[in-house]
Wavefront OBJ file of the C-alpha trace (Angstrom):
o trace
v -1.072 19.144 -20.741
v 2.400 17.310 -20.511
v 4.027 16.690 -18.005
v 7.705 15.181 -16.586
v 8.221 12.059 -16.343
v 7.848 12.321 -12.127
v 5.649 15.046 -11.275
v 2.529 14.253 -7.857
v -1.030 14.409 -9.128
v -0.884 18.277 -9.077
v 2.189 18.517 -11.789
v 4.393 18.975 -9.203
v 8.243 17.693 -10.078
v 8.843 15.220 -7.040
v 12.225 13.198 -6.542
v 12.782 9.739 -7.292
v 15.440 8.838 -5.255
v 14.742 5.773 -3.055
v 12.924 2.542 -4.143
v 10.528 2.699 -6.173
v 7.677 0.550 -5.736
v 9.200 -1.821 -3.361
v 5.669 -3.996 -2.996
v 6.045 -4.640 -6.758
v 3.165 -3.355 -7.312
v 2.448 -0.911 -10.082
v 1.441 2.913 -9.427
v 1.705 6.261 -11.609
v 4.255 7.439 -11.571
v 3.728 10.770 -8.935
v 3.442 7.812 -5.901
v 6.137 6.278 -5.545
v 8.327 8.546 -4.160
v 8.068 8.309 -0.993
v 5.701 5.695 1.641
v 3.521 8.837 2.693
v 3.125 9.615 -1.666
v 2.255 5.453 -1.566
v -0.221 5.580 1.428
v -1.842 8.700 0.134
v -1.993 6.963 -3.423
v -3.634 3.504 -2.321
v -6.189 4.558 -0.369
v -7.761 7.837 -0.662
v -6.664 9.584 -4.216
v -9.499 8.965 -7.012
v -11.483 7.000 -3.977
v -14.776 8.380 -4.115
v -15.459 10.930 -0.813
v -18.730 12.751 -0.084
v -19.536 14.729 2.999
v -19.553 18.005 3.735
v -16.806 18.460 6.222
v -14.824 16.014 4.120
v -15.034 18.009 0.905
v -13.844 21.260 2.943
v -10.435 19.416 3.687
v -10.373 18.643 1.031
v -11.063 21.823 -0.736
v -8.571 24.298 1.759
v -5.703 21.369 1.255
v -5.934 21.616 -2.562
v -5.656 25.281 -1.905
v -3.116 25.279 0.739
v -0.809 23.707 -1.410
v -0.826 26.027 -4.233
v 2.579 26.419 -4.869
v 4.144 23.226 -2.636
v 4.549 20.288 -2.657
v 1.809 18.156 -2.473
v 3.943 16.332 -0.163
v 4.477 18.909 2.022
v 0.655 18.597 2.715
v 0.175 16.000 3.785
v 3.502 16.153 6.049
v 1.146 18.647 7.861
v -2.257 17.162 7.294
v -2.243 16.189 10.792
v -1.045 19.828 11.937
v -3.982 21.207 9.397
v -6.343 19.146 11.353
v -5.777 19.746 14.735
v -5.432 23.775 13.802
v -8.155 23.792 12.221
v -10.758 21.556 14.491
v -11.175 18.867 12.364
v -12.020 20.457 9.344
v -15.310 21.206 10.209
v -17.129 23.827 8.447
v -19.586 25.304 11.464
v -16.348 25.620 13.684
v -14.124 27.022 11.299
v -16.621 29.640 9.953
v -16.526 31.059 13.563
v -13.023 31.840 13.673
v -11.941 35.322 14.515
v -8.692 37.891 14.551
v -7.194 35.745 17.892
v -7.710 32.157 15.134
v -5.844 34.052 12.357
v -3.610 35.451 14.627
v -2.964 31.564 16.319
v -2.645 29.713 12.740
v -0.272 32.132 11.947
v 2.040 31.798 14.708
v 1.915 27.929 14.199
v 4.780 26.444 12.548
v 2.790 23.124 11.450
v 1.065 24.633 8.535
v 1.424 26.626 5.618
v 1.418 30.382 7.413
v 0.424 32.018 4.327
v -2.145 34.637 5.700
v -4.247 35.065 2.372
v -5.019 31.406 2.152
v -5.847 31.245 5.958
v -7.591 34.238 5.719
v -9.272 32.732 3.076
v -10.315 29.408 4.068
v -11.837 30.783 6.613
v -13.860 33.133 4.264
v -14.615 29.478 2.564
v -15.942 27.902 5.210
v -18.537 31.070 6.169
v -19.515 30.503 2.151
v -20.097 26.949 2.841
v -21.897 26.963 5.542
v -24.982 29.360 4.141
v -24.755 27.255 1.327
v -28.925 26.684 0.155
v -27.664 23.302 -0.791
v -24.745 21.191 1.113
v -20.735 21.911 0.009
v -21.183 17.567 -1.289
v -23.716 17.990 -3.377
v -22.678 21.457 -5.117
v -19.164 20.057 -6.095
v -20.280 16.627 -7.222
v -22.567 18.420 -9.301
v -19.879 18.712 -11.952
v -18.773 15.644 -12.140
v -18.320 13.850 -15.483
v -19.342 11.333 -17.760
v -16.755 8.787 -16.339
v -14.188 7.677 -19.506
v -11.234 5.715 -19.729
v -8.801 5.280 -17.364
v -5.284 7.846 -18.734
v -2.799 5.371 -20.391
v -0.045 8.124 -19.634
v 0.799 10.815 -17.335
v 0.913 12.768 -20.264
v -2.539 11.708 -20.956
v -3.854 13.564 -17.854
v -4.961 17.269 -18.053
v -4.709 19.748 -16.049
v -8.124 21.847 -16.647
v -11.253 20.544 -18.059
v -14.355 22.233 -18.943
v -16.050 20.944 -15.688
v -13.170 21.880 -13.452
v -13.317 25.173 -15.447
v -17.033 25.139 -14.622
v -17.096 24.090 -10.700
v -14.320 26.833 -10.036
v -16.339 29.995 -12.069
v -19.426 28.355 -9.768
v -17.800 27.972 -6.362
v -15.928 31.913 -7.495
v -19.467 33.105 -7.520
v -20.638 32.033 -5.219
v -17.855 33.811 -2.997
v -15.337 30.963 -2.836
v -11.460 32.565 -3.294
v -8.373 30.513 -3.995
v -9.816 27.361 -5.873
v -8.915 28.266 -9.559
v -9.128 25.395 -12.793
v -6.672 23.926 -11.483
v -7.245 23.139 -7.930
v -10.693 22.156 -9.134
v -9.320 19.371 -11.043
v -7.086 18.678 -8.491
v -9.475 18.412 -5.941
v -12.155 16.613 -8.051
v -9.291 14.351 -8.809
v -8.588 13.884 -5.266
v -12.320 13.062 -4.353
v -13.122 10.572 -6.922
v -14.884 12.718 -8.926
v -12.946 11.406 -11.910
v -10.387 8.342 -12.322
v -6.849 9.378 -13.106
v -5.528 6.408 -11.744
v -3.275 5.147 -15.075
v -4.588 2.175 -16.746
v -2.603 -0.413 -15.841
v -2.161 0.597 -11.728
v -2.926 -1.733 -9.273
v -5.842 0.989 -7.361
v -9.237 -0.006 -8.811
v -10.874 3.531 -7.721
v -14.138 2.828 -7.993
v -14.063 -0.538 -7.738
l 1 2 3 4 5 6 7 8 9 10 11 12 13 14 15 16 17 18 19 20 21 22 23 24 25 26 27 28 29 30 31 32 33 34 35 36 37 38 39 40 41 42 43 44 45 46 47 48 49 50 51 52 53 54 55 56 57 58 59 60 61 62 63 64 65 66 67 68 69 70 71 72 73 74 75 76 77 78 79 80 81 82 83 84 85 86 87 88 89 90 91 92 93 94 95 96 97 98 99 100 101 102 103 104 105 106 107 108 109 110 111 112 113 114 115 116 117 118 119 120 121 122 123 124 125 126 127 128 129 130 131 132 133 134 135 136 137 138 139 140 141 142 143 144 145 146 147 148 149 150 151 152 153 154 155 156 157 158 159 160 161 162 163 164 165 166 167 168 169 170 171 172 173 174 175 176 177 178 179 180 181 182 183 184 185 186 187 188 189 190 191 192 193 194 195 196 197 198 199 200 201 202 203 204
């Protein structure tokens, strides 16, 4: 799917005000609009991630991002981590109505009832899995392919992300469609969508 010249990793248009690549490094176009994006791009995005709680955090944040700019989520991530007990599956699974009320009153996070309730419900599902969340998600990792040449070569959905979303839905997870599932794959290094001329070699 073709994307605008300046979008974030989810395909959302981003501002390009300010200096571009001030350190002279070549980056994926979406990472050039702010230092927060550059740091996320350079240090986290596309690097293989493992661990159930870590994977739950990324899944949750991708779901909260739906309809918003990713920069909004990055800015709020410290508050999200504090509000959701570090995204501990065990602890979030134990949240009740009082916690929902607390979260909806917290200006530091995205106060969307459906997303908050879904995050808690997803923790309960993850806690009861017959396998680890990490292993479940990584079981859908595609065969490695060449890095994309341009942003327009980066897909928004793939057969693997569609299959992952379908399986997660079958198991009871919410707010994880094929597009969100692919963004999760990108964020956790299941695919390497750093452009061919980007300085980051995520799988080195």
